[in-house]
N, C-alpha and C positions, 0 to 999 in steps of 0.2 A: 435318568436323573439319579444321583447317588445321594442318599440320605443316611447320616449317621444319627443314631439316637443315644445319647449319653444319659443314662438314668440308672440308679442302682435299684429302682423297683422293676422286677420282671413283670409284674402285672401291668404297669404302666407302659412298659416297653411293647408288650403284647397288645396292649389297647391301641397304641399309635399304629402299629403294624396292620391291626384289623381294619382301623378306620381308613387309613390311606389305601389299603388293598381294595376297598369297595369299588372304586372306579379308577385305580392306577396300579393294578396288580402287576401288569405287564410293562409299566413305565417307570417303576421305581425300583431301585436296588437298596435293599435295607441291610444295615450294618449296626450291630449294637455293641454298646461298651457300658460296663458296671461301674466305672470309675472315671474320674477327670483324666488321669494319666493315660489309661487304656484309649480314652477317646482322643486325646491329643496325639498319641501315636498313630492312630488310625487316620487322623486328619492329615498328618505330616507324610504317611505311607502313600495315600491316595487322596488328593484333595477332594473333598465331597461338594456337591452343590448347596446342600443345606445342612445344618446341624440343628437337631431338636435337643436342647440343653436343659437338664433339670437345674433350678437354682441351687438346691442344696445336694452336694455330691459327698459321699464318705471321706475323700481325701482333699476336697477343696471346694470353694463356692463357685457358683457359676460365673461371677464377676472375675475371680481369679482365673478361671478357665479362659475367659474372653481376653484377659490381658496377655496370658502365655500364648494364646492362639494368634493374637495380632503380631506379637514379636517385640523385639527391643532394638532399634526404636520401632514404633506400631507402623504397620504398612499403611500407605495412603489409602489403598483400596483393598478391602478384605478379600482373600481368596475364597471364601465361603460365606453364605448367608447363614444367620443364626436367629433361631427362634427361641426365645427363653420360655420355659415351662415351670411354672410353680404352684404350689398350693396355697399360697397367700395372695389373695385378690387385693393387692395394694398397689395404689398408685405410686407410692414412694418406691416400692420394688420395681415396678414397671419403669419409672423414670431412671433409676439406677441402671437397670439392664440396657436400655436404649442409650444412655450416656457411655456405658462401658463398651459399646460396639454391637449390641444386639440390633436386628433390623426389625423384629417385632416381639410381641409378648402375648403369652396366653395363661389364663389361670387353668389349672388342672381340672378343677371341678366344672368348667364351662367348655370343655374341648368337645367338638362335635367333628364328623367327617367334613362338613362344610367349612366349619372355622379353622380346622388344622389345614385343610387344603388351600384355603384362602391365605392363611398366614404364611405358609410356604411360598406360594405364588407370589405374594406381595414382597416377601424378604428377598427372594431371588431376583425379582424385577428391580428392586432398589439397587442391589448390586451390580446388575447389569447396566443400569443407567449410569452408575458411578465409572463403570469401565468405559462406556460410550463416550462419557463427558471428558474423561481423562484422555482417550484417544483423540477426541476433537480439539482439546486444549493443546495436545502435543503437536497436532497437525498445524494448528494456528501459529504456534510457537516457531515451527519450522518455516512456515510460509512468511511469517513476519522477519525472520533472521535473513531469509533469502531476499526479501523485498529491501531490507536494510542495506545489504551488499550491493544490491543493483542500484539503490538510489545514490549510495556513496560513489559508485562507479560513474553514473550519469553526471552527477554534480561535478566530479573531477574534469570529466572529459568536456563538459560544457564551459566550465570555467577556463579550462586551457584554450579551447576554441575561441572564446570571446577575447582572451588576452592577445591571442594571435592575430585576430582580426583588428583590434585596436591598434595594435603595433603597425600592421600593414597600412592601415589608414593614416596613422601619423607620419610614416614614412612617404606615403603618397602625398600628403598635404606639404611636406617640405620640398618635394621635389618640383612641384608645379609652380611656375611664376605667377600664374593668374591667381590674384588674391581672392577672387570670387570663388573660384573652384576649390582652393585651399581651405576657405571659410566653410565651404558646404562639406568638405571632407571631415573637418574638425567637428562640424555639429553632428555629423553622422557618428564619429568617434565617441562624443559625449552622450550620445543616445545609447549606444551600445555598452559604454561603461555603466550608465545608468541601469541598463537592463541587468548587467552582471552584478551590480550591488543588490538589486532587487532579488536575483537568484540566490545570492549569498545570504541576504537576509531570510528567505524563506527556508533556506537549508539549515541555518543556524537555529531558528525558531522552533523547528520541529513540526510546525503546523502549516501543510503546504496548501491549505484552503483559505488562509486569511493573512493580510498584509497590514502591519501597523504604519499607516501612512505618515504619521508624526515622525516616527523613528526613520522611516526611509527618507523623509525630507531633510532631516538632520544630517544623515550620511551624504546625501547629494551636495548639500550646502558646504559640508566640511571637505568633500572631495574637490568642488570648485574652487575652494580657497586655495587648496593645495596645488591644483592644476595650474592656476594663473599666478602662483607665487605671491599670493597676499599674505601678510604677516599680520598678527594681532596688533602691532604698533601703528599699522596704516589703515587698517580695516577691522571694525568690531563686529563679530557675528553674534546675534542674539535672536534665537527663535523661541516663541511662545505659542506652543500648539498642545492641546489635549491629545491623549490617546485616541486614534482614530482607526480602528480596524475595519478593513474593506475586504470583501470577497476578492480572490485573486483575479478573477476575470474582469472585475471593476478597476482594480488596482493596475492591471497591465491590460489596457484594452487592445 
């Protein structure tokens, strides 16, 4: 683990080094900076795992350091965890530090080997979780985009195939002199057209699990009016139905 200590007090820097060296001497690489400018240069030269940051620096405040470290515009996920250290045991200062981008906060007069180690572990763990969440979000976004493309392709193929089947049934119905057989073919055609409308409604609604039966009934009625050549002057169509959402396995048994 690489830790950069940004503090103008040589005594404080030595204290942090000694506290962390008690049980992590072989696990931590310590780098020291006496000013905010030097600390920022070190962070950009080789990104540390954690920054121990003094609230008051000779050339800037800890909040200004955080703002410059985050960049413009600020990075969504910080490159390094930051633990703010200050001689002022103030909740207001702590809140400003956390809002400014620090992952944890410690008052200098309360720093011990255990509290310092815990603060660093907590801060680095937070950043690690944020990175994992971003990776998972990006993975889900890619999966959703792939599924959207696949769904659009499936819808296009199903729609075209149903149109082909309806056209073939219509041609067959006209070709047979037997009126009963022609009627059966037309009924089959109407059922497939109803399935096609249901499929279209599902695709347009965006919710593949629920069908609005009232809206579907209105679509079927309008389609039948058009299919059989009824006009509003001859037949008046009036539907009075409340919204009736049904699971797709019930709406399409």
